[in-house]
C-alpha positions in Angstrom: 33.4 61.9 -16.2 30.0 59.7 -17.6 27.4 62.2 -18.8 24.9 60.7 -16.5 26.7 61.0 -13.1 27.7 64.7 -14.1 24.3 65.5 -14.6 23.3 64.3 -11.3 26.1 66.4 -9.8 25.0 69.6 -11.7 21.1 69.1 -11.0 22.2 68.8 -7.2 25.1 71.6 -7.1 23.5 74.4 -9.1 20.4 73.4 -11.1 18.0 72.8 -8.2 18.2 76.2 -6.7 17.6 77.5 -9.9 14.1 76.2 -10.0 15.2 72.5 -10.8 14.8 72.4 -14.5 17.1 73.3 -17.2 17.2 74.0 -21.2 19.0 71.4 -22.8 21.4 74.2 -24.8 22.4 75.2 -21.1 23.1 71.8 -20.0 24.9 71.1 -23.3 27.1 74.1 -22.9 27.8 73.2 -19.1 28.9 70.0 -19.9 30.7 70.5 -22.9 33.3 72.4 -20.2 34.4 69.0 -19.4 35.0 67.6 -23.1 31.4 65.9 -23.2 30.0 66.0 -27.0 26.5 67.0 -28.0 25.8 63.6 -28.6 26.9 61.9 -25.7 25.1 64.4 -23.4 21.8 63.8 -25.3 22.1 60.0 -25.0 22.5 60.1 -21.2 19.6 62.5 -20.9 17.1 60.1 -22.8 18.5 57.2 -21.1 17.8 59.2 -17.5 14.4 60.0 -18.9 13.9 56.1 -19.9 14.9 55.5 -16.5 12.4 57.8 -14.8 14.9 60.3 -13.5 14.3 63.2 -15.7 11.1 64.3 -17.2 11.0 67.0 -20.3 8.5 69.5 -21.4 8.6 71.7 -24.4 8.1 75.5 -24.4 8.0 76.6 -27.8 10.4 75.4 -29.8 13.1 74.6 -26.7 13.0 71.6 -24.7 13.3 71.8 -20.7 14.4 68.7 -18.3 14.0 68.4 -14.5 13.8 65.7 -12.0 11.4 63.4 -11.5 10.1 62.5 -7.7 12.9 59.5 -8.2 15.3 61.4 -9.5 15.0 64.0 -6.6 15.2 61.6 -4.0 18.3 60.5 -5.9 19.9 63.9 -6.0 18.7 64.6 -2.6 20.2 61.8 -0.5 23.3 62.7 -2.5 23.2 66.4 -1.6 22.7 66.2 2.1 25.0 63.3 2.5 27.6 65.6 0.7 26.9 68.8 2.6 25.4 67.7 6.2 28.1 67.2 8.7 28.9 63.5 10.0 26.4 62.4 12.9 29.0 62.5 16.2 26.8 60.4 18.3 25.1 57.1 17.8 22.3 55.9 19.5 23.4 52.4 19.4 21.0 50.7 17.4 21.5 48.7 14.2 19.2 48.9 11.3 18.7 45.8 9.6 17.3 45.0 5.9 16.4 41.8 5.1 14.5 40.6 1.5 13.7 37.5 -0.4 13.4 38.5 -3.8 12.2 35.9 -6.4 14.7 34.9 -9.5 12.5 36.1 -11.6 12.7 39.4 -10.3 16.2 39.7 -10.1 16.7 42.8 -11.9 15.0 44.3 -9.1 17.1 42.3 -6.1 20.1 43.7 -7.9 18.8 47.2 -8.1 17.9 47.4 -4.2 21.6 46.2 -3.6 23.0 49.3 -5.7 20.2 51.3 -3.4 21.3 49.7 -0.2 25.0 50.3 -0.9 24.4 54.2 -1.9 22.7 54.5 1.1 25.2 53.5 3.2 24.4 50.2 4.3 27.2 46.8 4.6 26.3 43.8 3.4 26.8 41.1 6.4 25.5 38.1 4.6 23.0 37.2 1.4 20.4 39.3 1.4 21.4 40.9 5.1 22.4 44.4 5.3 22.7 46.6 8.4 23.9 50.4 9.1 24.2 52.3 12.6 22.5 55.4 11.0 18.7 56.9 11.3 17.9 56.0 8.0 14.5 54.5 8.4 12.8 57.0 6.7 14.7 56.8 3.8 14.5 53.0 3.2 10.6 53.1 4.0 10.7 55.4 1.0 13.1 52.9 -1.3 10.6 50.1 -0.3 7.3 52.2 -1.0 9.0 53.5 -4.4 10.2 50.0 -5.6 6.7 48.2 -4.3 9.0 46.1 -2.0 6.5 45.3 0.9 5.8 41.8 0.0 9.8 40.9 -0.1 11.2 42.8 2.6 11.8 43.5 6.3 13.0 46.3 8.3 14.4 45.7 11.8 16.1 47.9 14.3 18.0 46.3 17.1 20.0 47.6 20.0 21.9 44.3 20.9 23.7 42.1 19.3 24.4 38.4 20.8 26.6 36.7 18.8 29.1 39.5 17.8 30.6 42.8 18.8 29.6 46.3 17.0 33.8 46.2 15.6 33.0 42.6 14.3 29.9 44.2 12.3 32.1 47.0 11.0 34.7 44.4 10.3 32.3 42.4 8.3 30.3 44.9 6.5 32.9 47.4 5.4 36.4 47.7 4.5 37.3 50.7 6.0 40.9 50.4 5.5 40.5 50.5 1.6 38.2 53.5 2.0 41.1 55.7 4.2 43.1 54.7 1.8 41.2 56.1 -1.1 40.7 59.5 1.5 44.6 59.6 1.5 44.7 59.6 -2.8 41.8 62.2 -2.7 43.7 64.5 0.6 46.9 64.5 -1.8 45.3 65.3 -5.0 43.4 68.1 -3.5 46.0 69.6 -0.8 48.4 70.3 -3.7 45.2 71.8 -5.7 43.9 73.8 -2.7 47.3 75.7 -2.1 47.6 76.5 -6.1 44.1 77.5 -5.9 44.9 80.0 -2.7 47.5 81.3 -4.8 45.8 82.6 -7.9 42.7 83.7 -5.9 45.3 86.1 -4.3 46.8 87.7 -7.4 43.2 87.7 -9.1 44.0 84.9 -11.9 41.1 82.6 -11.4 38.5 82.6 -14.1 34.8 82.3 -13.2 34.7 79.0 -15.7 37.9 77.8 -14.3 35.8 77.9 -11.0 32.7 76.4 -12.3 34.9 73.7 -13.5 37.0 72.9 -10.2 34.0 72.8 -8.0 31.9 70.6 -10.2 35.1 68.0 -10.6 35.4 68.5 -6.9 32.0 67.4 -5.8 32.1 64.7 -8.4 35.1 63.2 -6.9 34.3 63.7 -3.6 30.5 62.3 -4.2 32.0 58.7 -5.3 33.1 58.6 -1.3 29.0 57.9 -1.1 29.3 55.1 -2.2 31.9 53.8 0.1 32.1 55.7 3.1 28.8 54.6 5.1 29.1 58.0 7.2 29.9 56.1 10.4 29.2 57.9 13.9 32.6 58.7 15.3 32.0 56.0 17.9 32.7 53.3 15.3 35.4 54.9 13.2 39.3 54.8 14.0 40.6 58.1 16.3 43.0 58.9 13.5 40.0 58.6 10.5 41.0 60.6 7.7 37.9 61.1 6.4 37.2 64.0 8.6 40.7 65.7 7.4 39.2 65.0 3.3 35.7 66.8 4.5 37.9 70.1 5.6 39.6 70.1 2.7 36.6 69.6 0.5 34.7 72.6 2.7 37.7 75.0 2.7 38.2 74.6 -1.6 34.2 74.6 -2.2 34.5 77.9 -0.4 37.3 79.1 -1.8 35.7 79.1 -5.8 32.0 79.0 -5.0 31.1 82.6 -5.6 33.0 82.4 -9.0 31.2 78.8 -10.2 27.8 80.2 -9.3 28.6 83.4 -11.3 29.8 81.2 -14.2 26.8 78.5 -14.0 24.2 81.8 -14.3 26.0 83.1 -17.4 25.0 79.8 -18.9 21.9 78.7 -17.4 18.6 80.1 -18.9 15.1 80.2 -16.9 11.9 79.1 -18.9 10.3 81.7 -20.3 6.9 80.5 -18.3 8.0 80.0 -15.0 8.4 82.8 -12.5 11.5 81.8 -10.1 13.5 84.0 -7.8 17.0 81.5 -7.6 18.1 80.9 -4.2 22.0 82.2 -5.3 23.4 82.6 -1.6 22.4 78.3 -1.1 23.9 77.5 -4.3 27.1 79.7 -2.9 27.0 77.7 0.5 24.6 74.7 0.4 26.4 73.6 3.9 24.1 75.8 5.5 20.9 73.9 4.5 22.4 70.9 6.9 24.6 72.6 9.2 
């Protein structure tokens, strides 16, 4: 696991339900369970501060880190997509995003591409991206965050004259490749689920193992956010295996969550100047927030 990506997973899956702020010492102890060195953790944290994803403050001689507004948006979007149910019905509209960014701002252009791909948009042609999902609010926030008002246009269209909906899907996304990766996920975690069930039954699962397994599970499943656009069922193949993968994810998550959260709590330290009551129930079952 890359330290930065793991840190985002930990914020989204645990820390946000405990005030959203974590002591560096706690973060080091959590991430060391995944074989990541202290120097790598500190280096990744510094880079995230420089990227305006996290911010730090001192309380006594300890440093505490929390997400910035930009970081909260990134983590919040990911959490919502991981734990919310799929949108079964399509309203029939395509959201079309176009942009024209000057060459001297090519780094900004690259960032826009990453953000649109992360959000689930597909590339139709140079600087033209589409999505069937109701993402207007997120895209307008993206435009505001990066001050793109002079470079972008967002449209919504109920019909495409020159192509069918299937043509657009085939052009913008490789669903076959995504399905193949879902197959690999299912094969790997189906065996793991059976093993975890047996060990939970005989009482041999430890809290730290559950913490590592749940974090790794979410970390792996979260990768599909960069690939699976989260289409309504109407635009998916009838045998779409993403549904089976999600059910498997949910089953494992719920099996080990109580023990995983308990281990997290054993490492987490609330800042002494904060009066906050953790939402343990949501940490155990984040699905309840979105379903």
